[in-house]
N, C-alpha and C positions, 0 to 999 in steps of 0.2 A: 080595304084600301091600303095605300102606301103608308109606311110607318112615318112617325113624326120626323125621325132623322132623315128619311129619304126625301120628304117634302122640304125640309130645311136645306138639304144639300142642293136640291133642284132649284129652289128659290134663290139661293145665293148665286148659283150658276147663271140664272136668268138675269139677275141684277148686274152681274159682272159683264155679261155679254151685251145686254141692251144698253147699259150706261157706259160701257168701255172703261170700267173701273179696274184698278189693280187687284189681283187676287188677294194680296195681303190685306188690303183695305176691307174687302168684302168678308174675309174670314174673321176680321175683328168685330164685325157687327154683332151687337147683342140686342136683347129685346127692346132696350131703350134708345137704340141708335135712331136718330132722326132721319127720315127719308124726305118726303115732299116738303119743301120749304126750308130744308136743311142741306140737302145735297144739290149743288148747283146743276149737276148733270140731269137730275130728275125734274124736267119741266113738263108742261102739259102734253107736249108732243111725245116725250119719252114715256109718259104714263100709258098712252095708247099702245105703244109698242110693248110695254111691260105686260099689259093685260093680254095682248095677243099671244105672247110667248107663254104666259101662265096657262092660258086656255089650251094651247097646243101641248105643252110639256107635262102639264098636270092633268090633262083630259077633263077639264071643267068648263063650265059656261059662266061667264061673268055678266050679269045684267046691269043695266044702268042704275037700277034701284039698289044694287049691292054696294055701289061705290059711295063712300062718304069720306070726309076728311080724316076721320080717326083711323081707318084701315090703312091709310097711306102715310100717316104721321110718323110711325115708328116701324122698325123692322119686326118687332113683336106683334104689332097690330096686323101687318101684312101676312105674317106667318100664321097667326090665329085664323085669319080670313081664309087663307089657302087650305088650312087643315079642315075647317068647317065645310068648305066647298067640296073637298074630296070625299068627305063622309057622306054628303048629300047624294053624290052622283052614283 
């Protein structure tokens, strides 16, 4: 599967594109950066778009069962989820 750094790069690009964030803001994200509930741009509508882009660009399938608050709470949580999914496929 893709390397951790490749997934990280792709995930940052997805967040930037879907949420229309500044590149500098997204580049500054670390594992503890808050996402859902912290970024005003990431509302429930944006989450749907985020998952669609993740599925397309990372070639994964995200089931409703996969989705919990923890994976969306921080950038680290989302990255760990994306990594686990790409290993599965």
